[in-house]
C-alpha positions as CSV (number, residue, x, y, z in Angstrom):
1,M,-64.6,-108.1,-114.2
2,E,-61.7,-106.3,-112.1
3,S,-59.1,-104.7,-114.6
4,M,-55.8,-106.3,-113.8
5,I,-52.1,-104.7,-114.2
6,G,-48.6,-105.7,-113.4
7,I,-46.9,-103.7,-110.5
8,G,-44.1,-102.8,-112.8
9,D,-46.5,-101.4,-115.6
10,Y,-48.3,-99.4,-113.0
11,L,-45.4,-97.7,-111.8
12,I,-44.5,-96.7,-115.2
13,E,-47.9,-95.4,-115.7
14,Q,-47.8,-93.3,-112.9
15,I,-44.3,-91.9,-113.6
16,L,-45.8,-91.0,-117.4
17,A,-48.9,-89.3,-115.6
18,Q,-46.5,-86.4,-114.3
19,G,-45.1,-85.5,-117.5
20,V,-41.8,-87.3,-117.0
21,Q,-40.3,-88.6,-120.4
22,H,-36.9,-89.4,-119.2
23,V,-35.3,-92.1,-116.5
24,F,-31.9,-92.1,-115.9
25,G,-29.8,-95.1,-114.4
26,V,-27.6,-98.1,-114.8
27,P,-29.0,-101.5,-115.4
28,G,-28.2,-104.4,-112.9
29,D,-29.5,-107.7,-112.7
30,Y,-32.1,-106.9,-110.0
31,V,-33.6,-104.5,-112.1
32,L,-33.3,-105.8,-116.0
33,G,-36.8,-106.8,-115.8
34,F,-38.1,-103.2,-114.7
35,F,-35.6,-101.7,-117.4
36,K,-36.8,-103.8,-120.1
37,K,-40.4,-102.4,-119.2
38,M,-39.4,-98.8,-119.4
39,V,-37.5,-99.4,-122.6
40,D,-40.6,-101.1,-124.0
41,S,-42.6,-97.9,-122.8
42,P,-42.8,-94.5,-124.0
43,L,-40.1,-93.5,-121.4
44,Q,-36.7,-92.8,-122.7
45,V,-34.1,-94.8,-120.8
46,V,-30.9,-92.9,-120.7
47,N,-28.0,-94.9,-119.4
48,T,-25.4,-93.0,-117.6
49,S,-21.8,-94.3,-117.2
50,D,-22.3,-94.3,-113.4
51,E,-25.2,-94.1,-110.8
52,Q,-23.8,-90.9,-109.5
53,G,-24.2,-89.5,-112.7
54,A,-27.7,-90.8,-113.1
55,G,-28.5,-89.2,-109.7
56,F,-27.0,-85.8,-110.5
57,A,-28.9,-86.0,-114.2
58,A,-32.2,-86.6,-112.6
59,D,-31.6,-83.5,-110.2
60,A,-31.3,-81.4,-112.8
61,Y,-34.1,-82.9,-114.9
62,A,-36.3,-82.5,-111.7
63,R,-35.3,-78.9,-111.3
64,L,-36.2,-77.9,-114.7
65,T,-39.5,-79.7,-115.1
66,G,-40.9,-80.9,-111.9
67,L,-39.9,-84.5,-111.1
68,G,-36.8,-86.2,-111.9
69,V,-36.7,-90.1,-111.9
70,V,-33.5,-92.5,-111.5
71,C,-33.3,-96.1,-111.4
72,V,-30.8,-98.5,-110.2
73,T,-29.8,-102.0,-109.0
74,Y,-29.9,-103.0,-105.5
75,G,-27.1,-102.4,-103.2
76,V,-24.1,-101.6,-105.5
77,G,-26.4,-99.3,-107.5
78,G,-28.7,-98.0,-104.7
79,L,-25.8,-97.1,-102.3
80,K,-24.0,-95.4,-105.0
81,V,-26.9,-92.4,-105.4
82,V,-27.1,-92.0,-101.7
83,N,-25.1,-88.9,-102.3
84,T,-27.2,-87.3,-105.1
85,T,-30.3,-88.5,-103.2
86,A,-29.0,-86.8,-100.1
87,Q,-28.3,-83.5,-102.2
88,A,-32.1,-83.6,-103.5
89,F,-33.3,-83.6,-100.0
90,A,-31.1,-81.0,-98.7
91,E,-32.1,-78.7,-101.9
92,Q,-35.6,-79.6,-102.1
93,V,-35.7,-81.3,-105.4
94,P,-38.2,-83.8,-106.5
95,V,-36.6,-86.9,-107.4
96,L,-38.1,-90.5,-107.6
97,V,-35.3,-93.2,-106.9
98,I,-36.4,-96.6,-107.9
99,S,-34.1,-99.6,-106.9
100,G,-34.6,-103.5,-107.9
101,A,-34.2,-105.6,-105.2
102,P,-33.9,-109.6,-104.7
103,G,-37.2,-111.5,-104.9
104,T,-39.2,-112.2,-102.2
105,R,-38.7,-115.9,-102.8
106,E,-34.9,-115.7,-102.7
107,R,-35.0,-113.8,-99.5
108,V,-35.9,-117.2,-97.5
109,K,-33.4,-117.9,-94.7
110,N,-31.7,-114.6,-95.2
111,Q,-29.3,-116.0,-97.9
112,L,-25.9,-114.3,-98.9
113,L,-26.8,-113.1,-102.0
114,H,-24.9,-110.7,-104.1
115,H,-25.1,-107.0,-104.0
116,K,-26.1,-107.3,-100.3
117,S,-24.4,-105.7,-97.6
118,N,-25.9,-106.4,-94.5
119,R,-29.7,-107.3,-93.9
120,F,-32.1,-107.1,-97.2
121,D,-33.7,-104.0,-95.5
122,T,-30.4,-102.3,-94.9
123,Q,-30.6,-100.2,-98.3
124,M,-34.2,-99.3,-97.5
125,K,-33.3,-98.0,-93.9
126,I,-30.5,-95.7,-95.4
127,F,-32.7,-94.2,-97.8
128,E,-35.5,-93.7,-95.1
129,Q,-33.0,-90.8,-93.7
130,I,-33.0,-88.9,-96.8
131,S,-36.3,-89.4,-98.6
132,V,-39.8,-88.1,-97.6
133,A,-41.3,-91.3,-98.2
134,T,-40.1,-94.9,-99.0
135,A,-42.0,-98.2,-99.9
136,D,-40.9,-101.7,-100.6
137,L,-43.2,-103.3,-102.9
138,S,-42.9,-106.7,-101.7
139,D,-46.7,-107.0,-100.8
140,P,-48.9,-107.0,-103.9
141,D,-52.1,-106.2,-102.1
142,T,-50.5,-102.7,-101.0
143,A,-48.1,-101.9,-104.1
144,L,-50.0,-99.8,-106.1
145,L,-51.3,-97.7,-102.9
146,E,-47.6,-97.6,-102.1
147,I,-46.8,-96.3,-105.5
148,D,-49.1,-93.4,-105.1
149,R,-48.2,-92.5,-101.7
150,V,-44.6,-91.8,-102.4
151,I,-45.2,-90.2,-105.7
152,E,-47.7,-87.6,-103.9
153,A,-45.3,-87.2,-101.1
154,V,-42.4,-86.3,-103.7
155,L,-44.6,-83.8,-105.5
156,R,-46.1,-82.1,-102.2
157,Y,-42.8,-81.8,-100.4
158,K,-40.5,-81.3,-103.4
159,R,-38.2,-83.8,-101.9
160,P,-37.0,-87.4,-102.8
161,G,-39.0,-90.6,-102.7
162,F,-37.5,-94.1,-102.5
163,I,-39.4,-97.2,-104.0
164,E,-37.7,-100.8,-103.8
165,I,-39.3,-103.4,-106.3
166,P,-38.1,-107.2,-105.8
167,R,-37.5,-108.5,-109.3
168,D,-40.4,-111.0,-108.9
169,M,-43.0,-108.4,-108.3
170,V,-42.3,-106.5,-111.5
171,D,-44.6,-108.3,-113.4
172,Y,-47.2,-109.4,-110.7
173,K,-50.3,-109.0,-111.7
174,V,-52.9,-106.8,-109.3
175,A,-56.2,-105.6,-109.6
176,R,-56.2,-101.8,-110.6
177,L,-57.3,-99.3,-107.9
178,N,-60.4,-97.2,-108.5
179,K,-60.3,-93.7,-109.8
180,K,-57.9,-91.7,-107.0
181,P,-58.4,-88.3,-106.2
182,G,-55.9,-85.8,-107.3
183,L,-53.6,-83.9,-104.7
184,V,-55.4,-82.6,-101.9
185,K,-54.6,-78.7,-101.8
186,V,-53.8,-77.6,-98.4
187,Q,-56.0,-74.5,-97.7
188,S,-54.8,-71.7,-95.3
189,E,-56.8,-70.7,-92.2
190,P,-58.8,-67.7,-93.4
191,E,-58.8,-65.5,-90.4
192,T,-55.5,-66.1,-89.9
193,L,-54.4,-65.5,-93.3
194,K,-56.3,-62.0,-92.9
195,E,-54.4,-61.2,-90.2
196,A,-50.7,-62.1,-91.5
197,L,-51.6,-60.0,-94.7
198,Q,-52.7,-57.2,-92.9
199,E,-49.5,-57.4,-90.6
200,T,-47.5,-57.6,-93.8
201,V,-48.9,-54.8,-95.4
202,N,-48.7,-52.3,-92.5
203,K,-45.0,-53.1,-92.2
204,I,-44.2,-52.7,-95.9
205,N,-46.4,-49.3,-96.1
206,A,-44.4,-48.0,-92.9
207,A,-40.8,-49.1,-94.5
208,K,-39.0,-46.6,-96.6
209,R,-36.5,-49.0,-98.2
210,P,-38.1,-52.5,-98.5
211,V,-36.5,-55.0,-100.7
212,I,-37.5,-58.8,-101.7
213,L,-34.9,-61.7,-101.7
214,M,-35.9,-64.6,-103.4
215,G,-34.5,-68.4,-103.2
216,D,-34.8,-72.0,-104.1
217,E,-38.5,-72.5,-103.0
218,C,-39.5,-69.8,-105.4
219,Y,-38.8,-71.7,-108.5
220,R,-39.4,-75.3,-106.9
221,F,-42.9,-74.6,-105.7
222,G,-43.9,-72.4,-108.6
223,W,-44.1,-69.1,-106.5
224,H,-41.7,-66.9,-108.5
225,E,-44.2,-65.3,-111.0
226,Q,-46.3,-64.2,-108.1
227,S,-43.4,-62.7,-106.5
228,I,-42.3,-60.7,-109.3
229,R,-45.8,-59.5,-110.2
230,F,-45.9,-58.4,-106.6
231,A,-42.4,-56.6,-107.1
232,E,-44.1,-55.1,-110.2
233,N,-46.9,-54.0,-108.6
234,T,-45.3,-52.3,-105.6
235,Q,-42.0,-51.4,-107.2
236,I,-39.7,-53.4,-104.5
237,P,-36.6,-54.3,-105.9
238,L,-35.6,-57.7,-106.2
239,A,-32.5,-59.5,-105.2
240,V,-31.5,-63.3,-104.9
241,T,-29.7,-66.0,-103.1
242,I,-26.6,-67.8,-104.5
243,S,-28.7,-71.0,-104.5
244,G,-31.8,-69.2,-105.7
245,K,-29.8,-67.5,-108.4
246,S,-32.1,-66.9,-111.7
247,A,-35.3,-67.0,-109.8
248,V,-35.7,-63.6,-111.3
249,P,-34.6,-63.0,-115.0
250,E,-31.6,-61.0,-114.2
251,T,-32.3,-58.2,-116.9
252,H,-35.6,-57.4,-114.9
253,P,-35.4,-53.4,-114.5
254,L,-36.0,-54.4,-110.5
255,Y,-33.4,-57.0,-110.1
256,M,-30.4,-55.8,-108.1
257,G,-28.4,-58.9,-108.2
258,V,-27.1,-61.9,-105.7
259,Y,-26.9,-61.4,-101.9
260,A,-24.3,-63.6,-100.2
261,G,-23.1,-61.3,-97.0
262,A,-19.4,-60.4,-97.6
263,L,-19.0,-62.8,-100.4
264,G,-21.4,-61.1,-103.0
265,D,-21.7,-57.5,-104.5
266,E,-21.0,-54.6,-101.8
267,A,-23.6,-52.2,-102.8
268,V,-26.3,-55.2,-103.1
269,R,-25.0,-56.3,-99.4
270,D,-25.3,-52.7,-98.3
271,Y,-28.9,-52.2,-99.8
272,V,-30.1,-55.8,-98.4
273,E,-28.6,-55.4,-94.9
274,T,-29.9,-51.7,-94.3
275,S,-33.3,-52.5,-95.5
276,D,-36.2,-51.6,-93.0
277,C,-38.3,-54.3,-94.5
278,L,-36.8,-57.2,-95.9
279,I,-39.5,-60.0,-97.7
280,L,-37.6,-63.2,-98.0
281,V,-39.3,-65.5,-100.1
282,G,-38.4,-69.2,-100.3
283,A,-34.8,-68.4,-99.3
284,L,-32.7,-71.0,-97.6
285,L,-31.0,-69.4,-94.8
286,T,-27.6,-71.6,-95.6
287,D,-24.3,-70.8,-94.4
288,V,-23.2,-70.3,-98.2
289,N,-26.1,-68.2,-98.8
290,L,-25.4,-65.9,-96.1
291,G,-21.8,-65.9,-96.9
292,I,-20.1,-67.9,-94.5
293,Y,-21.6,-66.2,-91.4
294,S,-20.7,-62.7,-92.9
295,A,-24.6,-61.5,-93.1
296,H,-25.9,-59.3,-90.6
297,L,-29.9,-59.5,-91.1
298,D,-32.1,-58.2,-88.2
299,P,-34.9,-60.7,-87.5
300,S,-37.4,-58.0,-86.3
301,K,-37.4,-56.5,-89.9
302,I,-37.8,-59.6,-91.7
303,I,-40.8,-61.2,-93.5
304,F,-40.4,-64.8,-94.2
305,I,-42.2,-66.8,-96.7
306,S,-41.4,-70.4,-96.9
307,N,-43.2,-73.7,-97.6
308,E,-43.4,-74.7,-94.0
309,K,-44.9,-71.4,-92.3
310,I,-45.0,-67.4,-92.5
311,T,-43.0,-65.5,-90.1
312,I,-43.3,-61.8,-90.0
313,A,-40.9,-60.5,-87.3
314,H,-41.5,-62.6,-84.1
315,H,-44.8,-63.7,-85.2
316,T,-45.3,-67.3,-86.8
317,Y,-48.2,-68.3,-88.8
318,E,-48.4,-71.9,-89.5
319,T,-51.8,-72.3,-90.9
320,V,-51.2,-70.1,-93.9
321,T,-49.7,-71.6,-97.2
322,A,-47.0,-69.5,-98.9
323,Q,-49.3,-69.7,-102.2
324,D,-52.4,-68.2,-100.6
325,F,-50.2,-65.8,-98.7
326,L,-48.5,-64.2,-102.3
327,Q,-52.0,-64.5,-103.9
328,G,-53.3,-62.3,-101.1
329,L,-50.5,-59.7,-101.2
330,L,-51.2,-59.1,-105.0
331,E,-54.7,-58.0,-103.8
332,Q,-53.7,-55.6,-101.0
333,E,-53.3,-52.0,-101.1
334,I,-49.7,-51.1,-100.7
335,H,-48.1,-47.9,-101.3
336,P,-45.4,-47.8,-104.6
337,C,-41.8,-47.9,-103.5
338,V,-39.2,-45.5,-104.5
339,F,-36.4,-47.4,-106.1
340,D,-33.4,-45.4,-105.7
341,W,-30.7,-48.1,-107.5
342,K,-28.0,-47.2,-110.0
343,K,-27.3,-50.6,-111.4
344,P,-23.6,-51.5,-111.8
345,V,-21.8,-52.2,-115.0
346,L,-22.3,-55.5,-116.2
347,L,-19.7,-58.3,-116.9
348,S,-20.7,-58.5,-120.5
349,D,-20.5,-54.6,-120.8
350,S,-17.2,-54.6,-119.6
351,Y,-15.4,-57.3,-121.8
352,I,-13.2,-55.8,-124.6
353,S,-11.1,-58.4,-126.7
354,K,-7.4,-57.4,-126.2
355,T,-4.8,-59.1,-128.4
356,G,-2.2,-60.6,-126.4
357,A,-3.7,-60.2,-123.3
358,K,-3.6,-62.9,-120.5
359,I,-6.1,-64.9,-119.8
360,T,-7.4,-64.6,-116.4
361,V,-10.4,-65.8,-114.6
362,Q,-12.1,-62.4,-114.6
363,R,-11.7,-62.1,-118.3
364,V,-13.2,-65.7,-118.7
365,F,-16.3,-65.0,-116.9
366,Q,-16.5,-61.5,-118.8
367,Q,-16.2,-63.5,-122.3
368,I,-18.6,-66.0,-120.9
369,N,-21.2,-63.3,-120.3
370,A,-20.8,-61.9,-123.2
371,F,-21.6,-65.0,-125.1
372,L,-24.5,-66.1,-123.1
373,D,-28.0,-66.1,-124.8
374,C,-31.5,-67.2,-123.7
375,N,-31.0,-70.6,-125.0
376,M,-28.7,-71.6,-122.7
377,V,-28.5,-73.0,-119.1
378,V,-25.5,-72.5,-117.0
379,I,-24.7,-75.4,-114.6
380,S,-22.1,-74.2,-112.1
381,D,-20.1,-76.8,-109.9
382,V,-19.1,-75.6,-106.4
383,G,-15.9,-73.9,-105.9
384,D,-14.4,-71.1,-107.9
385,A,-16.9,-71.9,-110.7
386,L,-19.7,-71.2,-108.4
387,Y,-18.5,-67.9,-106.7
388,G,-17.5,-66.7,-110.8
389,A,-20.8,-67.4,-111.9
390,M,-22.6,-65.2,-109.5
391,D,-21.9,-62.4,-111.5
392,L,-23.2,-63.7,-114.6
393,V,-26.4,-62.4,-115.9
394,T,-29.1,-64.7,-117.0
395,C,-32.2,-63.4,-119.1
396,R,-34.9,-65.7,-117.7
397,S,-36.0,-68.0,-115.0
398,A,-34.3,-71.1,-114.2
399,Q,-31.3,-70.5,-116.4
400,F,-28.9,-71.2,-113.7
401,L,-28.3,-74.6,-111.8
402,A,-26.0,-75.3,-109.2
403,T,-25.8,-77.1,-105.7
404,A,-25.0,-74.1,-103.7
405,Y,-26.3,-75.6,-100.3
406,Y,-25.5,-79.3,-100.3
407,A,-22.3,-78.4,-102.5
408,S,-21.4,-82.0,-103.6
409,L,-18.5,-81.8,-106.1
410,G,-19.4,-83.5,-109.6
411,F,-22.7,-82.1,-110.1
412,A,-22.1,-79.9,-113.3
413,V,-21.2,-82.5,-115.9
414,P,-24.1,-84.7,-115.4
415,A,-26.5,-82.5,-114.6
416,S,-26.1,-81.2,-118.4
417,I,-27.4,-84.4,-119.5
418,G,-30.4,-84.0,-117.2
419,A,-31.3,-80.3,-118.3
420,Q,-30.9,-80.9,-122.1
421,M,-32.9,-84.0,-121.9
422,S,-35.6,-81.9,-120.1
423,N,-35.5,-79.5,-123.2
424,R,-33.5,-80.6,-126.1
425,D,-33.6,-76.5,-127.4
426,L,-31.4,-75.6,-124.3
427,R,-27.7,-75.8,-124.5
428,P,-26.1,-76.1,-121.4
429,L,-22.8,-74.2,-120.5
430,V,-21.0,-76.0,-117.7
431,L,-18.6,-74.4,-115.2
432,V,-16.6,-76.8,-113.6
433,G,-12.9,-77.0,-111.4
434,D,-10.4,-79.5,-112.3
435,G,-11.5,-81.7,-108.8
436,A,-14.8,-81.9,-109.7
437,F,-14.5,-82.6,-113.2
438,Q,-12.4,-85.7,-112.6
439,M,-15.0,-87.0,-110.4
440,T,-17.8,-87.2,-113.0
441,G,-16.6,-85.9,-116.6
442,I,-16.9,-89.4,-118.1
443,E,-20.5,-88.5,-118.3
444,L,-19.5,-86.4,-121.4
445,S,-19.3,-89.8,-123.2
446,T,-23.1,-90.2,-122.4
447,A,-23.5,-86.7,-123.7
448,A,-21.9,-87.9,-126.8
449,R,-23.8,-91.2,-127.0
450,Y,-27.3,-89.3,-126.8
451,N,-26.1,-86.3,-129.3
452,L,-26.0,-83.8,-126.7
453,N,-23.8,-80.6,-127.0
454,P,-22.7,-79.0,-123.7
455,I,-20.0,-76.6,-123.7
456,V,-17.6,-77.4,-120.7
457,V,-15.4,-74.9,-119.2
458,V,-12.9,-76.6,-117.2
459,L,-11.4,-73.9,-114.5
460,N,-8.0,-76.0,-114.0
461,N,-6.4,-74.7,-110.4
462,Q,-4.5,-77.9,-110.2
463,G,-6.1,-79.0,-106.9
464,Y,-9.1,-78.1,-104.6
465,G,-8.7,-74.3,-104.6
466,T,-11.4,-73.8,-102.3
467,E,-9.8,-75.4,-99.3
468,R,-6.5,-74.0,-99.7
469,P,-7.2,-70.9,-97.8
470,I,-8.5,-73.2,-95.1
471,L,-6.1,-75.4,-94.5
472,D,-3.6,-76.3,-97.3
473,G,-1.4,-79.1,-97.9
474,P,-0.6,-81.9,-100.7
475,F,-4.1,-83.3,-100.0
476,N,-5.4,-80.4,-101.9
477,D,-3.1,-81.1,-105.3
């Protein structure tokens, strides 16, 4: 006799199978049945104050655990997490968005049901633009296959997926699938891999001043350990982009600092831009990472390792995976580099308590740096908080979270909930401006409700300080 399972139960089962323990969201009538199922399961449902808070919390959770889940109701809930889902898509964060929806029988004759904006599929069409895979579970014959397809796409591409479940499908029982294969590992083409490695080895061995610049994809796809081992084997120094900060423990002897064009440390900028062999590992070449167009990087000197392809100078290898390429580099004969770098004075080393001294932004960040320890995770919102945090020193990988590419205000406070739920031994230290704090600061009530203890530092400059130099006016107050 075939084993039967409810569609909602199967979805929960697959979420749990990925090691997810928490789901963030706000309930609503179209998703109440599924919420009840989650509450009755081993999952912990974290009710945030607002859907955008749930989306940001799930984003941070995903950055630290490998998958985040946000669950909301149809229309008024789903459309509130469009912004957070767009962020996850832009910054390659694996977040699964689950939305309730009107029942299949309620939709006959296109009735004007509450929370419906235009057509019943309007919400789905919006999420198709910002998701790597979407599914409508209206057809019980394909529902389980659709769940698997979306989750597998999210895990493979590290981008959001969207599942819409009509409320009359949550308890609908269907036959279980036969045993499924796991994710199919993409293999490199052997001869192409060999050629790419040989060209890389020749380029590095001919260089006098190579440097490795690590970015977001390193941690997202699990390449950071291979990259650090490669650096240690070859003694090639390491730098990071702004959005890739803490891909390397910043106390590592080969670590130089954050490269951000003219926005970053001048010595780091000079070393990177004058390098005769720049190895980019998972670095997103965004305007912020490149110092708002102030970077000067010569493509002919770059080895670019990304999830999509390997590029060496002007040669592109599309049938070589980054994982295989990095593993192959560890097995090559590469001459050790002579690293002639004098570490700058750290912020924490330069802090001295002075009675009666004024509180300045510089002294605040010096004090924060002296206060940081390895059981903290720094979460920065955009603006002055982000640029000030560039000089903070973290002692382990993934100890710094920020939305430095999509740059949505309001990320940091709700992100602290997702970060601490991922590991209750972590204490979040949130850096946020007054503008961003007013957008999602209400989520401090959620933190209190779940007995979390983030430290929140609000940098109050009475407005949108980043915008003032561009064009000031009362709209920035």
